[in-house]
N, C-alpha and C positions, 0 to 999 in steps of 0.2 A: 595522368591514372583510372584507369576506370569504378565505378560506384557500381555497386550489387543494387541491384531494384529488387531486392527482395529488401521490404519493412520491418525493422529489429518489434521484435515482441517485449518491452517493458514491465517489472512484476514490482508490487511495493506493498511491503507485507510489515506491518505496525509488529512489532516487539515490545511495547512500554508506553508506559507514560513517565514523563518527572517533575517534581510540583505543580501538577495538575495545570501545566499550560505550553510542555511543552514533546513533542509527537516522536519516540523513536522507532526507528522502520530500516530497515534490509529492503534493497532496490535490486535489481536485476535483469540487464538484456541477455535477450536468446536463452541463459541458460540461469536454471534454479538453484544451481548448485554453486554459481559466482556470483556473492553478494557483496553492496556493500553497505554499512551502519551508517546511517544518518541518522539524525536527531535536527530539531525545526521548532520553529514554535507553528500555532492548529494554523494558522492563516497559511505562513511561507508552506508548509508542508499542502496542503490542498491546494495553491498557485502550485509550487511542482507538482503532483502528479496530473494538472491540471495540464503544465509547458507539458510535459516529458509526453502525456497520452497513456501513463500506466496505466496497464487493468491492477484492480486494486483485491488482494487477494486476503483471505479474511482472516486477524488477526490471532495471534498468540492467542488458547482458550487462559487462558490465564490476564489477557491484560485485555477481555473484553470487556468486561464490566468500567472497567477504570477508563475504554477508550473510547465508549459510549457516552460516563457521565461529563467528558468534554466535549464531546459533538455536542451535545446539551448545552452547554456554556457555550462553546460558538454558536452557537444558534443553526447549529444545522443535526438537529434531532432525526434517527433514520438513519442516519450514513449507513451505519453498525450493518442495516439490514439489510441496505444497497450494496454495499457492500459482499454478503452473505449470500445474495442473491445470484451471487459471477456465475454461467455456467460453465459447467466442469470441460467446457471443450476449449472454450479460451482459458482452464490453467494449464498451467506444463507440469509435464508427466511425473515428476517429486512432490509435486506438491496437493497431489491429487492421493497420492500413498496415504 
């Protein structure tokens, strides 16, 4: 079977924080409307994003403050600002609307 040479675009959006330790997030590949919901400890979430080479979309507005606190506890301050600085051309159309 032939494989497509088109690289897959992968996206992650934080949707919640549980018990101040776990990150709830949505993961999508090439289609922002089709996602899978996952929950991982913060360090595993970071590793997952790196391994998948996923573009991190800004978190849901109601979660941003709680996620920012979690990044400070994990000694990753400023992560939220770096995620929000993602340029619009990297975002899927549905995420920009």
